[in-house]
PyMOL commands that place a pseudoatom at each C-alpha (Angstrom):
pseudoatom trace, name=CA, resn=UNK, resi=1, chain=A, elem=C, hetatm=0, pos=[264.026, 55.829, 25.636]
pseudoatom trace, name=CA, resn=UNK, resi=2, chain=A, elem=C, hetatm=0, pos=[262.575, 54.167, 28.718]
pseudoatom trace, name=CA, resn=UNK, resi=3, chain=A, elem=C, hetatm=0, pos=[260.465, 57.269, 29.324]
pseudoatom trace, name=CA, resn=UNK, resi=4, chain=A, elem=C, hetatm=0, pos=[259.131, 57.093, 25.745]
pseudoatom trace, name=CA, resn=UNK, resi=5, chain=A, elem=C, hetatm=0, pos=[258.196, 53.410, 26.068]
pseudoatom trace, name=CA, resn=UNK, resi=6, chain=A, elem=C, hetatm=0, pos=[256.630, 53.825, 29.495]
pseudoatom trace, name=CA, resn=UNK, resi=7, chain=A, elem=C, hetatm=0, pos=[254.759, 56.939, 28.353]
pseudoatom trace, name=CA, resn=UNK, resi=8, chain=A, elem=C, hetatm=0, pos=[253.415, 54.988, 25.356]
pseudoatom trace, name=CA, resn=UNK, resi=9, chain=A, elem=C, hetatm=0, pos=[252.399, 52.070, 27.577]
pseudoatom trace, name=CA, resn=UNK, resi=10, chain=A, elem=C, hetatm=0, pos=[250.645, 54.399, 30.035]
pseudoatom trace, name=CA, resn=UNK, resi=11, chain=A, elem=C, hetatm=0, pos=[248.826, 56.155, 27.173]
pseudoatom trace, name=CA, resn=UNK, resi=12, chain=A, elem=C, hetatm=0, pos=[247.738, 52.826, 25.677]
pseudoatom trace, name=CA, resn=UNK, resi=13, chain=A, elem=C, hetatm=0, pos=[246.509, 51.533, 29.022]
pseudoatom trace, name=CA, resn=UNK, resi=14, chain=A, elem=C, hetatm=0, pos=[244.515, 54.751, 29.588]
pseudoatom trace, name=CA, resn=UNK, resi=15, chain=A, elem=C, hetatm=0, pos=[242.941, 54.427, 26.133]
pseudoatom trace, name=CA, resn=UNK, resi=16, chain=A, elem=C, hetatm=0, pos=[242.154, 50.736, 26.717]
pseudoatom trace, name=CA, resn=UNK, resi=17, chain=A, elem=C, hetatm=0, pos=[240.644, 51.445, 30.130]
pseudoatom trace, name=CA, resn=UNK, resi=18, chain=A, elem=C, hetatm=0, pos=[238.540, 54.334, 28.805]
pseudoatom trace, name=CA, resn=UNK, resi=19, chain=A, elem=C, hetatm=0, pos=[237.305, 52.261, 25.887]
pseudoatom trace, name=CA, resn=UNK, resi=20, chain=A, elem=C, hetatm=0, pos=[236.385, 49.392, 28.181]
pseudoatom trace, name=CA, resn=UNK, resi=21, chain=A, elem=C, hetatm=0, pos=[234.405, 51.543, 30.574]
pseudoatom trace, name=CA, resn=UNK, resi=22, chain=A, elem=C, hetatm=0, pos=[232.621, 53.600, 27.919]
pseudoatom trace, name=CA, resn=UNK, resi=23, chain=A, elem=C, hetatm=0, pos=[231.860, 50.515, 25.791]
pseudoatom trace, name=CA, resn=UNK, resi=24, chain=A, elem=C, hetatm=0, pos=[230.140, 48.637, 28.586]
pseudoatom trace, name=CA, resn=UNK, resi=25, chain=A, elem=C, hetatm=0, pos=[226.558, 49.383, 29.428]
pseudoatom trace, name=CA, resn=UNK, resi=26, chain=A, elem=C, hetatm=0, pos=[225.239, 49.436, 32.905]
pseudoatom trace, name=CA, resn=UNK, resi=27, chain=A, elem=C, hetatm=0, pos=[222.572, 46.991, 34.016]
pseudoatom trace, name=CA, resn=UNK, resi=28, chain=A, elem=C, hetatm=0, pos=[219.964, 49.758, 33.856]
pseudoatom trace, name=CA, resn=UNK, resi=29, chain=A, elem=C, hetatm=0, pos=[220.944, 50.600, 30.279]
pseudoatom trace, name=CA, resn=UNK, resi=30, chain=A, elem=C, hetatm=0, pos=[220.750, 46.933, 29.304]
pseudoatom trace, name=CA, resn=UNK, resi=31, chain=A, elem=C, hetatm=0, pos=[217.307, 46.659, 30.896]
pseudoatom trace, name=CA, resn=UNK, resi=32, chain=A, elem=C, hetatm=0, pos=[216.023, 49.711, 29.004]
pseudoatom trace, name=CA, resn=UNK, resi=33, chain=A, elem=C, hetatm=0, pos=[217.403, 48.295, 25.743]
pseudoatom trace, name=CA, resn=UNK, resi=34, chain=A, elem=C, hetatm=0, pos=[215.725, 44.945, 26.409]
pseudoatom trace, name=CA, resn=UNK, resi=35, chain=A, elem=C, hetatm=0, pos=[212.402, 46.651, 27.167]
pseudoatom trace, name=CA, resn=UNK, resi=36, chain=A, elem=C, hetatm=0, pos=[212.665, 48.584, 23.917]
pseudoatom trace, name=CA, resn=UNK, resi=37, chain=A, elem=C, hetatm=0, pos=[213.316, 45.328, 22.065]
pseudoatom trace, name=CA, resn=UNK, resi=38, chain=A, elem=C, hetatm=0, pos=[210.230, 43.758, 23.663]
pseudoatom trace, name=CA, resn=UNK, resi=39, chain=A, elem=C, hetatm=0, pos=[208.046, 46.725, 22.694]
pseudoatom trace, name=CA, resn=UNK, resi=40, chain=A, elem=C, hetatm=0, pos=[209.369, 46.579, 19.139]
pseudoatom trace, name=CA, resn=UNK, resi=41, chain=A, elem=C, hetatm=0, pos=[208.751, 42.819, 18.944]
pseudoatom trace, name=CA, resn=UNK, resi=42, chain=A, elem=C, hetatm=0, pos=[205.183, 43.248, 20.184]
pseudoatom trace, name=CA, resn=UNK, resi=43, chain=A, elem=C, hetatm=0, pos=[204.565, 45.930, 17.571]
pseudoatom trace, name=CA, resn=UNK, resi=44, chain=A, elem=C, hetatm=0, pos=[205.938, 43.648, 14.865]
pseudoatom trace, name=CA, resn=UNK, resi=45, chain=A, elem=C, hetatm=0, pos=[203.708, 40.822, 16.100]
pseudoatom trace, name=CA, resn=UNK, resi=46, chain=A, elem=C, hetatm=0, pos=[200.603, 43.038, 15.990]
pseudoatom trace, name=CA, resn=UNK, resi=47, chain=A, elem=C, hetatm=0, pos=[201.443, 44.119, 12.450]
pseudoatom trace, name=CA, resn=UNK, resi=48, chain=A, elem=C, hetatm=0, pos=[201.986, 40.507, 11.374]
pseudoatom trace, name=CA, resn=UNK, resi=49, chain=A, elem=C, hetatm=0, pos=[198.647, 39.453, 12.871]
pseudoatom trace, name=CA, resn=UNK, resi=50, chain=A, elem=C, hetatm=0, pos=[196.920, 42.329, 11.087]
pseudoatom trace, name=CA, resn=UNK, resi=51, chain=A, elem=C, hetatm=0, pos=[198.526, 41.335, 7.793]
pseudoatom trace, name=CA, resn=UNK, resi=52, chain=A, elem=C, hetatm=0, pos=[197.420, 37.742, 8.321]
pseudoatom trace, name=CA, resn=UNK, resi=53, chain=A, elem=C, hetatm=0, pos=[193.858, 38.854, 9.037]
pseudoatom trace, name=CA, resn=UNK, resi=54, chain=A, elem=C, hetatm=0, pos=[193.865, 40.916, 5.850]
pseudoatom trace, name=CA, resn=UNK, resi=55, chain=A, elem=C, hetatm=0, pos=[194.991, 37.867, 3.857]
pseudoatom trace, name=CA, resn=UNK, resi=56, chain=A, elem=C, hetatm=0, pos=[192.123, 35.711, 5.107]
pseudoatom trace, name=CA, resn=UNK, resi=57, chain=A, elem=C, hetatm=0, pos=[189.726, 37.475, 2.774]
pseudoatom trace, name=CA, resn=UNK, resi=58, chain=A, elem=C, hetatm=0, pos=[190.178, 37.273, -0.975]
pseudoatom trace, name=CA, resn=UNK, resi=59, chain=A, elem=C, hetatm=0, pos=[189.878, 40.380, -3.084]
pseudoatom trace, name=CA, resn=UNK, resi=60, chain=A, elem=C, hetatm=0, pos=[186.721, 40.652, -5.147]
pseudoatom trace, name=CA, resn=UNK, resi=61, chain=A, elem=C, hetatm=0, pos=[188.645, 40.079, -8.380]
pseudoatom trace, name=CA, resn=UNK, resi=62, chain=A, elem=C, hetatm=0, pos=[190.499, 37.090, -6.974]
pseudoatom trace, name=CA, resn=UNK, resi=63, chain=A, elem=C, hetatm=0, pos=[187.267, 35.530, -5.690]
pseudoatom trace, name=CA, resn=UNK, resi=64, chain=A, elem=C, hetatm=0, pos=[185.431, 36.022, -8.983]
pseudoatom trace, name=CA, resn=UNK, resi=65, chain=A, elem=C, hetatm=0, pos=[188.332, 34.563, -10.971]
pseudoatom trace, name=CA, resn=UNK, resi=66, chain=A, elem=C, hetatm=0, pos=[188.531, 31.559, -8.635]
pseudoatom trace, name=CA, resn=UNK, resi=67, chain=A, elem=C, hetatm=0, pos=[184.762, 31.042, -8.794]
pseudoatom trace, name=CA, resn=UNK, resi=68, chain=A, elem=C, hetatm=0, pos=[184.727, 31.200, -12.612]
pseudoatom trace, name=CA, resn=UNK, resi=69, chain=A, elem=C, hetatm=0, pos=[187.606, 28.721, -12.833]
pseudoatom trace, name=CA, resn=UNK, resi=70, chain=A, elem=C, hetatm=0, pos=[185.900, 26.380, -10.363]
pseudoatom trace, name=CA, resn=UNK, resi=71, chain=A, elem=C, hetatm=0, pos=[182.640, 26.477, -12.336]
pseudoatom trace, name=CA, resn=UNK, resi=72, chain=A, elem=C, hetatm=0, pos=[184.528, 25.555, -15.504]
pseudoatom trace, name=CA, resn=UNK, resi=73, chain=A, elem=C, hetatm=0, pos=[186.237, 22.629, -13.765]
pseudoatom trace, name=CA, resn=UNK, resi=74, chain=A, elem=C, hetatm=0, pos=[182.934, 21.415, -12.315]
pseudoatom trace, name=CA, resn=UNK, resi=75, chain=A, elem=C, hetatm=0, pos=[181.289, 21.639, -15.755]
pseudoatom trace, name=CA, resn=UNK, resi=76, chain=A, elem=C, hetatm=0, pos=[184.157, 19.633, -17.284]
pseudoatom trace, name=CA, resn=UNK, resi=77, chain=A, elem=C, hetatm=0, pos=[183.723, 16.998, -14.583]
pseudoatom trace, name=CA, resn=UNK, resi=78, chain=A, elem=C, hetatm=0, pos=[179.975, 16.831, -15.328]
pseudoatom trace, name=CA, resn=UNK, resi=79, chain=A, elem=C, hetatm=0, pos=[180.776, 16.340, -19.006]
pseudoatom trace, name=CA, resn=UNK, resi=80, chain=A, elem=C, hetatm=0, pos=[183.144, 13.449, -18.194]
pseudoatom trace, name=CA, resn=UNK, resi=81, chain=A, elem=C, hetatm=0, pos=[180.537, 11.910, -15.884]
pseudoatom trace, name=CA, resn=UNK, resi=82, chain=A, elem=C, hetatm=0, pos=[177.930, 12.021, -18.666]
pseudoatom trace, name=CA, resn=UNK, resi=83, chain=A, elem=C, hetatm=0, pos=[180.414, 10.389, -21.034]
pseudoatom trace, name=CA, resn=UNK, resi=84, chain=A, elem=C, hetatm=0, pos=[181.083, 7.638, -18.497]
pseudoatom trace, name=CA, resn=UNK, resi=85, chain=A, elem=C, hetatm=0, pos=[177.353, 7.066, -17.989]
pseudoatom trace, name=CA, resn=UNK, resi=86, chain=A, elem=C, hetatm=0, pos=[176.899, 6.731, -21.728]
pseudoatom trace, name=CA, resn=UNK, resi=87, chain=A, elem=C, hetatm=0, pos=[179.693, 4.163, -21.902]
pseudoatom trace, name=CA, resn=UNK, resi=88, chain=A, elem=C, hetatm=0, pos=[178.286, 1.964, -19.147]
pseudoatom trace, name=CA, resn=UNK, resi=89, chain=A, elem=C, hetatm=0, pos=[174.898, 1.929, -20.862]
pseudoatom trace, name=CA, resn=UNK, resi=90, chain=A, elem=C, hetatm=0, pos=[176.576, 0.224, -23.805]
pseudoatom trace, name=CA, resn=UNK, resi=91, chain=A, elem=C, hetatm=0, pos=[175.428, -3.421, -23.854]
pseudoatom trace, name=CA, resn=UNK, resi=92, chain=A, elem=C, hetatm=0, pos=[178.958, -4.570, -24.711]
pseudoatom trace, name=CA, resn=UNK, resi=93, chain=A, elem=C, hetatm=0, pos=[180.475, -3.235, -21.483]
pseudoatom trace, name=CA, resn=UNK, resi=94, chain=A, elem=C, hetatm=0, pos=[180.892, -5.453, -18.445]
pseudoatom trace, name=CA, resn=UNK, resi=95, chain=A, elem=C, hetatm=0, pos=[180.757, -4.642, -14.734]
pseudoatom trace, name=CA, resn=UNK, resi=96, chain=A, elem=C, hetatm=0, pos=[178.059, -2.027, -15.280]
pseudoatom trace, name=CA, resn=UNK, resi=97, chain=A, elem=C, hetatm=0, pos=[176.818, -2.084, -11.690]
pseudoatom trace, name=CA, resn=UNK, resi=98, chain=A, elem=C, hetatm=0, pos=[180.268, -1.551, -10.199]
pseudoatom trace, name=CA, resn=UNK, resi=99, chain=A, elem=C, hetatm=0, pos=[181.055, 1.312, -12.574]
pseudoatom trace, name=CA, resn=UNK, resi=100, chain=A, elem=C, hetatm=0, pos=[177.607, 2.817, -12.048]
pseudoatom trace, name=CA, resn=UNK, resi=101, chain=A, elem=C, hetatm=0, pos=[178.230, 3.004, -8.289]
pseudoatom trace, name=CA, resn=UNK, resi=102, chain=A, elem=C, hetatm=0, pos=[181.668, 4.537, -8.779]
pseudoatom trace, name=CA, resn=UNK, resi=103, chain=A, elem=C, hetatm=0, pos=[180.291, 7.080, -11.232]
pseudoatom trace, name=CA, resn=UNK, resi=104, chain=A, elem=C, hetatm=0, pos=[177.438, 7.961, -8.885]
pseudoatom trace, name=CA, resn=UNK, resi=105, chain=A, elem=C, hetatm=0, pos=[179.957, 8.476, -6.096]
pseudoatom trace, name=CA, resn=UNK, resi=106, chain=A, elem=C, hetatm=0, pos=[182.091, 10.769, -8.279]
pseudoatom trace, name=CA, resn=UNK, resi=107, chain=A, elem=C, hetatm=0, pos=[178.993, 12.646, -9.401]
pseudoatom trace, name=CA, resn=UNK, resi=108, chain=A, elem=C, hetatm=0, pos=[178.031, 13.253, -5.772]
pseudoatom trace, name=CA, resn=UNK, resi=109, chain=A, elem=C, hetatm=0, pos=[181.538, 14.499, -4.966]
pseudoatom trace, name=CA, resn=UNK, resi=110, chain=A, elem=C, hetatm=0, pos=[181.317, 16.901, -7.904]
pseudoatom trace, name=CA, resn=UNK, resi=111, chain=A, elem=C, hetatm=0, pos=[177.980, 18.208, -6.620]
pseudoatom trace, name=CA, resn=UNK, resi=112, chain=A, elem=C, hetatm=0, pos=[179.459, 18.580, -3.127]
pseudoatom trace, name=CA, resn=UNK, resi=113, chain=A, elem=C, hetatm=0, pos=[182.320, 20.620, -4.566]
pseudoatom trace, name=CA, resn=UNK, resi=114, chain=A, elem=C, hetatm=0, pos=[179.857, 22.888, -6.327]
pseudoatom trace, name=CA, resn=UNK, resi=115, chain=A, elem=C, hetatm=0, pos=[177.845, 23.346, -3.126]
pseudoatom trace, name=CA, resn=UNK, resi=116, chain=A, elem=C, hetatm=0, pos=[181.022, 24.005, -1.151]
pseudoatom trace, name=CA, resn=UNK, resi=117, chain=A, elem=C, hetatm=0, pos=[182.042, 26.748, -3.546]
pseudoatom trace, name=CA, resn=UNK, resi=118, chain=A, elem=C, hetatm=0, pos=[178.590, 28.337, -3.570]
pseudoatom trace, name=CA, resn=UNK, resi=119, chain=A, elem=C, hetatm=0, pos=[178.296, 28.272, 0.230]
pseudoatom trace, name=CA, resn=UNK, resi=120, chain=A, elem=C, hetatm=0, pos=[181.740, 29.750, 0.890]
pseudoatom trace, name=CA, resn=UNK, resi=121, chain=A, elem=C, hetatm=0, pos=[181.493, 33.198, 2.429]
pseudoatom trace, name=CA, resn=UNK, resi=122, chain=A, elem=C, hetatm=0, pos=[184.403, 35.380, 1.459]
pseudoatom trace, name=CA, resn=UNK, resi=123, chain=A, elem=C, hetatm=0, pos=[184.906, 37.415, 4.606]
pseudoatom trace, name=CA, resn=UNK, resi=124, chain=A, elem=C, hetatm=0, pos=[187.511, 37.973, 7.296]
pseudoatom trace, name=CA, resn=UNK, resi=125, chain=A, elem=C, hetatm=0, pos=[186.163, 35.221, 9.536]
pseudoatom trace, name=CA, resn=UNK, resi=126, chain=A, elem=C, hetatm=0, pos=[186.842, 32.573, 6.885]
pseudoatom trace, name=CA, resn=UNK, resi=127, chain=A, elem=C, hetatm=0, pos=[190.338, 31.586, 5.850]
pseudoatom trace, name=CA, resn=UNK, resi=128, chain=A, elem=C, hetatm=0, pos=[190.636, 32.125, 2.107]
pseudoatom trace, name=CA, resn=UNK, resi=129, chain=A, elem=C, hetatm=0, pos=[194.037, 30.497, 1.659]
pseudoatom trace, name=CA, resn=UNK, resi=130, chain=A, elem=C, hetatm=0, pos=[192.977, 27.302, 3.433]
pseudoatom trace, name=CA, resn=UNK, resi=131, chain=A, elem=C, hetatm=0, pos=[189.688, 27.101, 1.502]
pseudoatom trace, name=CA, resn=UNK, resi=132, chain=A, elem=C, hetatm=0, pos=[191.410, 27.676, -1.836]
pseudoatom trace, name=CA, resn=UNK, resi=133, chain=A, elem=C, hetatm=0, pos=[194.125, 25.091, -1.159]
pseudoatom trace, name=CA, resn=UNK, resi=134, chain=A, elem=C, hetatm=0, pos=[191.639, 22.473, 0.086]
pseudoatom trace, name=CA, resn=UNK, resi=135, chain=A, elem=C, hetatm=0, pos=[189.175, 23.102, -2.738]
pseudoatom trace, name=CA, resn=UNK, resi=136, chain=A, elem=C, hetatm=0, pos=[191.893, 22.825, -5.397]
pseudoatom trace, name=CA, resn=UNK, resi=137, chain=A, elem=C, hetatm=0, pos=[193.268, 19.621, -3.859]
pseudoatom trace, name=CA, resn=UNK, resi=138, chain=A, elem=C, hetatm=0, pos=[189.795, 18.069, -3.792]
pseudoatom trace, name=CA, resn=UNK, resi=139, chain=A, elem=C, hetatm=0, pos=[189.115, 19.130, -7.383]
pseudoatom trace, name=CA, resn=UNK, resi=140, chain=A, elem=C, hetatm=0, pos=[192.437, 17.684, -8.515]
pseudoatom trace, name=CA, resn=UNK, resi=141, chain=A, elem=C, hetatm=0, pos=[191.667, 14.378, -6.781]
pseudoatom trace, name=CA, resn=UNK, resi=142, chain=A, elem=C, hetatm=0, pos=[188.203, 14.281, -8.343]
pseudoatom trace, name=CA, resn=UNK, resi=143, chain=A, elem=C, hetatm=0, pos=[189.632, 15.010, -11.791]
pseudoatom trace, name=CA, resn=UNK, resi=144, chain=A, elem=C, hetatm=0, pos=[192.224, 12.275, -11.337]
pseudoatom trace, name=CA, resn=UNK, resi=145, chain=A, elem=C, hetatm=0, pos=[189.531, 9.815, -10.230]
pseudoatom trace, name=CA, resn=UNK, resi=146, chain=A, elem=C, hetatm=0, pos=[187.459, 10.650, -13.311]
pseudoatom trace, name=CA, resn=UNK, resi=147, chain=A, elem=C, hetatm=0, pos=[190.481, 10.163, -15.559]
pseudoatom trace, name=CA, resn=UNK, resi=148, chain=A, elem=C, hetatm=0, pos=[191.162, 6.823, -13.880]
pseudoatom trace, name=CA, resn=UNK, resi=149, chain=A, elem=C, hetatm=0, pos=[187.547, 5.789, -14.531]
pseudoatom trace, name=CA, resn=UNK, resi=150, chain=A, elem=C, hetatm=0, pos=[187.930, 6.648, -18.213]
pseudoatom trace, name=CA, resn=UNK, resi=151, chain=A, elem=C, hetatm=0, pos=[191.096, 4.532, -18.329]
pseudoatom trace, name=CA, resn=UNK, resi=152, chain=A, elem=C, hetatm=0, pos=[189.447, 1.613, -16.519]
pseudoatom trace, name=CA, resn=UNK, resi=153, chain=A, elem=C, hetatm=0, pos=[186.358, 1.736, -18.674]
for i in range(1, 153): cmd.bond("trace and resi %d" % i, "trace and resi %d" % (i + 1))
show_as sticks, trace
zoom trace
């Protein structure tokens, strides 16, 4: 019985020792694995940069759709501006000079937005996502300002 127990213990210790030594990597193996990880990370980084560069330029369809939408929004703003100008020309309205200055300011911003859209060059050196986000934010602010003017007037 003692022989059976000691034989089992010896066998288990041999298995444990073998597993420990075969499971551990040498320093050289760890270094090679780390170098492979670095090479893989650099490749992933290059691919990510390439994907980002490809996203800077809008597709032709996306650009045309954005441009058409922007022209519609600018035309709607012009229509509101004309309506506001007509209202301040009404002899019953008060504060005409103040409103006229505000309307002129909004009209100039609308023209600037139109110029900005027309001058944008859709190529890889320009950042499409940033332009689109900024342009839409500015248009939303201009639309809100025009709505506020209608409410004030």
